[in-house]
Backbone as ProteinMPNN parsed JSONL, in Angstrom:
{"seq_chain_A": "MASKRVKGASYSGILPPALELKRYEQVYPGFAERIVRMAERQVSMAESQTKHRQELETTGILLLYLRLASGFLLAVGGLFAGAYLIGLGRELDGATAFIASLATLVGLFVYERKR", "coords_chain_A": {"N_chain_A": [[-11.512, 91.065, 42.212], [-13.976, 88.785, 41.779], [-14.54, 85.652, 42.521], [-15.786, 82.86, 41.024], [-18.107, 80.017, 41.581], [-18.892, 77.021, 40.43], [-21.351, 74.364, 40.675], [-21.822, 70.717, 40.188], [-23.691, 68.197, 39.465], [-24.151, 64.601, 39.178], [-25.533, 61.434, 38.135], [-26.171, 58.043, 37.49], [-28.1, 55.746, 36.16], [-31.742, 54.861, 35.826], [-33.503, 56.417, 37.278], [-33.376, 59.292, 38.824], [-31.702, 60.486, 41.901], [-33.528, 60.162, 45.178], [-33.838, 62.798, 46.555], [-33.615, 64.506, 44.589], [-35.866, 63.684, 42.967], [-37.944, 64.515, 44.884], [-37.373, 67.065, 44.953], [-38.326, 67.809, 42.255], [-41.131, 67.112, 42.337], [-42.013, 69.174, 44.253], [-41.831, 71.299, 42.439], [-43.388, 70.938, 40.405], [-46.137, 69.359, 40.849], [-46.943, 65.828, 40.736], [-44.842, 65.318, 38.809], [-42.764, 63.526, 39.617], [-43.899, 61.121, 39.814], [-44.492, 60.671, 37.309], [-41.999, 60.422, 35.992], [-41.21, 58.183, 37.533], [-42.778, 56.206, 36.348], [-42.462, 56.415, 33.739], [-39.629, 55.139, 33.718], [-40.349, 52.908, 34.65], [-41.546, 51.775, 32.275], [-39.411, 52.034, 30.422], [-37.597, 49.962, 31.494], [-39.198, 47.778, 31.429], [-39.925, 47.671, 28.455], [-37.138, 47.026, 27.791], [-36.744, 44.606, 29.008], [-38.515, 43.087, 27.605], [-37.645, 43.195, 24.776], [-34.989, 42.104, 25.196], [-36.212, 39.275, 25.915], [-37.396, 38.783, 23.312], [-34.995, 38.896, 21.663], [-33.697, 36.644, 22.61], [-35.669, 34.465, 21.955], [-35.491, 34.876, 19.365], [-32.69, 33.893, 18.862], [-32.84, 31.387, 19.796], [-34.337, 30.037, 18.223], [-32.965, 30.417, 15.622], [-30.771, 28.865, 16.193], [-31.78, 26.198, 16.408], [-33.003, 25.966, 13.917], [-30.649, 25.896, 12.335], [-29.411, 23.629, 13.241], [-31.436, 21.805, 12.323], [-31.249, 22.087, 9.568], [-28.628, 21.361, 9.24], [-28.954, 18.561, 9.993], [-30.74, 17.836, 8.164], [-29.441, 18.077, 5.639], [-27.254, 16.354, 6.06], [-28.609, 13.792, 6.436], [-29.784, 13.467, 3.866], [-27.587, 13.585, 2.26], [-25.972, 11.17, 3.354], [-27.918, 9.127, 2.873], [-27.862, 9.31, -0.124], [-25.167, 8.56, -0.531], [-25.692, 5.829, 0.471], [-27.262, 4.966, -1.524], [-25.83, 5.096, -3.844], [-23.861, 3.187, -3.328], [-25.557, 1.06, -3.218], [-26.34, 0.902, -5.821], [-24.169, 0.555, -7.142], [-23.553, -1.917, -6.171], [-25.614, -3.294, -7.475], [-24.489, -3.417, -10.004], [-24.65, -0.984, -11.646], [-22.595, 0.767, -12.173], [-21.753, 3.299, -13.306], [-24.042, 4.941, -12.688], [-24.015, 4.453, -9.745], [-21.514, 5.473, -9.059], [-21.679, 8.147, -9.813], [-24.026, 9.077, -7.997], [-22.72, 8.65, -5.633], [-20.488, 10.246, -5.577], [-21.814, 12.698, -5.956], [-23.266, 12.896, -3.838], [-21.232, 12.762, -1.699], [-20.006, 15.369, -2.471], [-22.026, 17.065, -1.556], [-22.018, 16.628, 1.009], [-19.313, 17.773, 1.805], [-19.837, 20.385, 0.657], [-21.664, 21.311, 2.358], [-20.394, 21.312, 5.039], [-18.239, 23.209, 4.396], [-19.769, 25.376, 3.598], [-20.994, 25.717, 6.028], [-19.043, 26.395, 7.802], [-17.902, 28.779, 6.716], [-20.141, 30.469, 7.165]], "CA_chain_A": [[-12.018, 90.023, 41.085], [-14.823, 87.974, 42.454], [-14.395, 84.176, 42.008], [-17.425, 82.047, 40.462], [-18.17, 78.699, 41.727], [-19.833, 75.997, 39.741], [-21.468, 73.181, 41.325], [-22.497, 70.093, 39.419], [-23.784, 66.513, 40.085], [-24.626, 63.433, 37.921], [-25.895, 60.078, 38.585], [-26.408, 57.157, 36.537], [-29.25, 54.748, 36.174], [-32.959, 55.246, 35.148], [-34.235, 57.381, 37.997], [-32.628, 60.369, 39.661], [-31.757, 60.416, 43.456], [-34.897, 60.469, 45.644], [-33.825, 64.243, 47.017], [-33.983, 65.09, 43.25], [-37.364, 63.506, 42.742], [-38.763, 65.235, 45.736], [-37.447, 68.589, 44.17], [-39.223, 67.628, 40.904], [-42.583, 67.031, 42.762], [-42.084, 70.396, 44.794], [-41.887, 72.432, 41.565], [-44.413, 70.494, 39.651], [-46.684, 67.957, 41.419], [-47.182, 64.854, 39.761], [-43.839, 64.915, 37.989], [-41.996, 62.494, 40.066], [-44.613, 59.876, 39.361], [-44.522, 60.534, 35.72], [-40.724, 60.058, 35.787], [-41.029, 56.689, 37.79], [-43.774, 55.49, 35.311], [-41.349, 56.169, 32.276], [-38.557, 54.425, 34.153], [-40.908, 51.273, 34.615], [-41.644, 51.562, 30.969], [-38.127, 51.649, 29.988], [-37.255, 48.638, 32.04], [-40.276, 46.588, 30.791], [-39.35, 47.476, 27.173], [-35.877, 46.627, 27.698], [-37.059, 43.116, 29.189], [-39.215, 42.217, 26.363], [-36.571, 43.16, 23.786], [-34.208, 40.768, 25.563], [-36.914, 38.097, 25.664], [-37.507, 38.601, 21.967], [-33.752, 38.408, 21.08], [-33.517, 35.329, 23.058], [-36.185, 33.673, 21.318], [-34.833, 34.563, 17.887], [-31.502, 33.307, 18.78], [-33.115, 29.915, 20.064], [-35.089, 29.583, 16.813], [-31.89, 30.513, 14.674], [-29.796, 27.625, 16.54], [-32.847, 25.114, 16.106], [-33.11, 25.871, 12.339], [-29.129, 25.649, 11.873], [-29.241, 22.132, 13.356], [-32.362, 21.1, 11.724], [-30.689, 22.264, 8.042], [-27.441, 20.284, 9.072], [-29.269, 17.322, 9.943], [-31.578, 17.337, 7.026], [-28.551, 17.845, 4.542], [-26.445, 15.282, 6.251], [-29.339, 12.439, 6.199], [-29.895, 13.47, 2.317], [-26.189, 13.225, 1.74], [-25.869, 9.812, 3.829], [-28.797, 8.412, 1.815], [-27.268, 9.396, -1.504], [-24.104, 7.486, -0.219], [-26.102, 4.473, 0.509], [-28.09, 4.62, -2.855], [-24.689, 5.111, -4.748], [-23.226, 1.873, -2.966], [-26.667, 0.119, -3.677], [-26.507, 1.056, -7.41], [-22.983, -0.234, -7.475], [-23.74, -3.444, -5.913], [-26.465, -3.96, -8.59], [-24.036, -3.458, -11.173], [-24.729, 0.022, -12.173], [-21.435, 1.376, -11.661], [-21.588, 4.671, -13.438], [-25.142, 5.779, -11.955], [-23.771, 4.274, -8.576], [-20.527, 6.338, -8.74], [-22.4, 9.558, -9.863], [-24.862, 9.338, -6.765], [-21.969, 8.65, -4.534], [-19.757, 11.586, -5.624], [-22.703, 13.845, -5.935], [-23.76, 13.015, -2.182], [-19.924, 13.132, -1.183], [-19.766, 16.568, -2.637], [-22.912, 17.681, -0.644], [-21.621, 16.693, 2.608], [-18.444, 18.829, 1.869], [-20.456, 21.67, 0.403], [-22.312, 21.726, 3.731], [-19.302, 21.535, 5.754], [-17.685, 24.509, 4.163], [-20.49, 26.441, 3.629], [-21.394, 26.221, 7.634], [-17.807, 26.953, 8.284], [-17.838, 30.033, 6.29], [-21.215, 31.478, 7.906]], "C_chain_A": [[-12.853, 89.274, 41.832], [-14.651, 86.471, 41.606], [-15.75, 83.505, 41.827], [-17.051, 80.752, 41.042], [-19.123, 78.004, 41.046], [-19.999, 74.749, 40.328], [-22.198, 72.342, 40.368], [-22.661, 68.779, 40.074], [-24.219, 65.796, 38.834], [-24.898, 62.294, 38.941], [-26.185, 59.17, 37.176], [-27.456, 56.209, 37.024], [-30.577, 55.391, 35.709], [-33.579, 56.493, 35.897], [-33.162, 58.186, 38.798], [-32.677, 59.881, 41.107], [-33.031, 60.808, 43.723], [-34.932, 62.092, 45.987], [-34.428, 64.95, 45.432], [-35.364, 65.186, 42.807], [-38.094, 64.157, 43.487], [-38.76, 66.639, 45.176], [-38.396, 68.817, 43.053], [-40.613, 67.841, 41.369], [-42.666, 68.556, 43.436], [-42.66, 71.461, 43.454], [-43.068, 71.906, 40.68], [-45.102, 69.196, 40.153], [-47.082, 66.942, 40.256], [-45.93, 64.404, 38.975], [-42.781, 63.967, 38.503], [-42.766, 61.213, 39.684], [-44.415, 59.573, 38.065], [-43.106, 60.08, 35.319], [-40.659, 58.459, 36.286], [-41.867, 55.675, 36.868], [-42.935, 55.414, 34.008], [-40.327, 55.387, 32.453], [-39.055, 52.984, 33.998], [-41.103, 51.129, 33.359], [-40.389, 51.024, 30.16], [-37.55, 50.282, 30.305], [-38.088, 47.631, 31.391], [-40.028, 46.35, 29.299], [-38.09, 46.879, 26.964], [-35.948, 44.9, 27.844], [-37.488, 42.345, 28.249], [-38.361, 42.366, 25.053], [-35.565, 42.129, 24.215], [-35.009, 39.638, 25.354], [-36.872, 37.707, 24.248], [-36.217, 37.972, 21.345], [-33.517, 36.973, 21.498], [-34.164, 34.324, 22.343], [-35.873, 33.671, 19.889], [-33.535, 33.768, 17.846], [-31.807, 31.644, 18.828], [-33.482, 29.578, 18.685], [-33.925, 29.466, 15.731], [-31.124, 29.316, 14.938], [-30.78, 26.633, 16.02], [-32.588, 24.732, 14.531], [-31.449, 25.451, 11.782], [-29.031, 24.109, 12.149], [-30.186, 21.267, 12.52], [-31.644, 21.095, 9.895], [-29.402, 21.165, 8.144], [-27.796, 18.908, 9.085], [-30.07, 16.734, 8.798], [-30.551, 17.097, 5.873], [-27.663, 16.526, 5.008], [-27.281, 13.89, 6.183], [-29.561, 12.282, 4.688], [-28.607, 12.734, 1.733], [-25.944, 11.571, 2.16], [-26.629, 9.044, 2.918], [-28.282, 8.366, 0.362], [-26.102, 8.598, -1.444], [-24.433, 6.028, -0.499], [-26.703, 4.004, -0.844], [-26.918, 4.548, -3.968], [-24.167, 3.786, -4.479], [-24.332, 0.943, -3.532], [-26.555, 0.051, -5.164], [-25.298, 0.246, -7.875], [-22.856, -1.703, -7.431], [-24.643, -4.186, -7.005], [-25.851, -4.053, -10.057], [-24.095, -2.08, -12.12], [-23.548, 0.996, -11.734], [-21.497, 2.929, -11.94], [-22.599, 5.669, -12.642], [-24.519, 5.699, -10.235], [-22.813, 5.586, -8.062], [-21.026, 7.755, -8.771], [-23.117, 9.821, -8.519], [-23.824, 9.354, -5.677], [-21.094, 10.013, -4.36], [-20.718, 12.908, -5.399], [-22.896, 13.976, -4.15], [-22.294, 13.487, -1.334], [-19.766, 14.803, -1.184], [-20.863, 17.626, -1.857], [-22.436, 17.771, 0.61], [-20.492, 17.649, 2.935], [-18.908, 20.005, 1.708], [-21.02, 22.04, 1.747], [-21.367, 22.16, 4.848], [-18.792, 22.872, 5.462], [-18.451, 25.565, 4.238], [-20.895, 26.831, 5.263], [-20.112, 26.831, 8.324], [-17.588, 28.447, 8.02], [-18.847, 30.956, 6.921], [-20.64, 31.651, 9.354]], "O_chain_A": [[-12.285, 89.015, 42.893], [-14.644, 86.291, 40.389], [-16.698, 83.728, 42.58], [-15.883, 80.364, 41.04], [-20.272, 78.442, 41.089], [-19.026, 74.024, 40.534], [-23.092, 72.861, 39.7], [-21.972, 68.335, 40.993], [-24.553, 66.287, 37.756], [-24.605, 62.223, 40.135], [-26.371, 59.634, 36.05], [-27.609, 55.955, 38.219], [-30.482, 56.501, 35.186], [-34.079, 57.436, 35.284], [-32.194, 57.647, 39.334], [-33.493, 59.048, 41.503], [-33.699, 61.532, 42.985], [-35.975, 62.694, 45.728], [-35.402, 65.684, 45.264], [-35.968, 66.183, 42.413], [-39.114, 64.56, 42.929], [-39.774, 67.3, 44.949], [-39.116, 69.808, 42.931], [-41.277, 68.722, 40.824], [-43.624, 69.181, 42.979], [-43.647, 72.195, 43.502], [-43.745, 72.828, 40.224], [-44.643, 68.088, 39.875], [-47.45, 67.242, 39.12], [-45.894, 63.267, 38.506], [-41.896, 63.643, 37.711], [-42.117, 60.273, 39.227], [-44.194, 58.433, 37.656], [-43.013, 59.364, 34.322], [-40.148, 57.597, 35.571], [-41.57, 54.488, 36.737], [-42.808, 54.377, 33.355], [-39.924, 54.809, 31.443], [-38.452, 52.077, 33.423], [-40.749, 49.984, 33.076], [-40.303, 49.997, 29.487], [-37.076, 49.566, 29.424], [-37.567, 46.666, 30.831], [-39.922, 45.217, 28.828], [-37.935, 46.203, 25.946], [-35.41, 44.095, 27.083], [-37.081, 41.213, 27.986], [-38.51, 41.452, 24.242], [-35.362, 41.227, 23.402], [-34.537, 38.857, 24.528], [-36.449, 36.611, 23.88], [-36.192, 36.917, 20.71], [-33.134, 36.167, 20.65], [-33.519, 33.324, 22.026], [-35.956, 32.639, 19.223], [-33.299, 33.036, 16.884], [-31.226, 30.807, 18.137], [-32.79, 28.764, 18.074], [-33.92, 28.482, 14.991], [-30.773, 28.668, 13.951], [-30.423, 26.191, 14.928], [-32.161, 23.687, 14.039], [-31.272, 24.698, 10.824], [-28.572, 23.385, 11.266], [-29.831, 20.178, 12.07], [-31.642, 20.082, 9.196], [-29.212, 20.29, 7.299], [-27.191, 18.082, 8.402], [-30.12, 15.543, 8.49], [-30.676, 16.095, 5.169], [-27.442, 15.685, 4.137], [-26.647, 12.878, 5.882], [-29.547, 11.153, 4.197], [-28.536, 11.725, 1.032], [-25.738, 10.776, 1.243], [-26.025, 8.286, 2.159], [-28.335, 7.3, -0.253], [-25.972, 7.837, -2.403], [-23.874, 5.24, -1.262], [-26.644, 2.832, -1.216], [-27.159, 3.901, -4.986], [-23.983, 3.125, -5.501], [-23.981, 0.063, -4.317], [-26.72, -1.06, -5.667], [-25.349, -0.574, -8.792], [-22.325, -2.482, -8.223], [-24.489, -5.355, -7.359], [-26.406, -4.555, -11.034], [-23.613, -2.116, -13.252], [-23.737, 1.929, -10.953], [-21.335, 3.746, -11.034], [-22.305, 6.746, -12.124], [-24.545, 6.711, -9.534], [-23.053, 6.398, -7.168], [-20.805, 8.501, -7.817], [-22.769, 10.836, -7.916], [-24.06, 10.118, -4.741], [-21.007, 10.686, -3.333], [-20.386, 13.92, -4.782], [-22.688, 14.963, -3.445], [-22.273, 14.391, -0.498], [-19.474, 15.445, -0.175], [-20.575, 18.797, -1.61], [-22.417, 18.815, 1.262], [-20.484, 18.282, 3.99], [-18.528, 20.858, 2.511], [-20.77, 23.164, 2.183], [-21.527, 23.201, 5.485], [-18.93, 23.712, 6.351], [-18.088, 26.602, 4.793], [-21.066, 27.984, 5.659], [-20.17, 27.632, 9.257], [-17.182, 29.231, 8.878], [-18.519, 32.107, 7.208], [-21.227, 32.361, 10.171]]}, "name": "protein", "num_of_chains": 1, "seq": "MASKRVKGASYSGILPPALELKRYEQVYPGFAERIVRMAERQVSMAESQTKHRQELETTGILLLYLRLASGFLLAVGGLFAGAYLIGLGRELDGATAFIASLATLVGLFVYERKR"}
């Protein structure tokens, strides 16, 4: 009974080893250059996707802080308006504005926590 040998090789990365590229070139001239160009395109695409993702994340973080700051300023303004109305003797209007602003602040806090 004859024994059989199986030989295998593997590599990781975008490009095959240099000897493998050389063999590809011998079998089909210009093929190694096409493989290298393909690898360069893959690297370029990965870099541009990474840059795009980072820009999206930065924009998202800036928008988050802008939303929080504007909500906070509106709510604080409402609190001061409520206190001012109470000082003018319009207790019901002032209390309504004060409570609504306070509820807005609490709502912002809870909403952002759940996100």
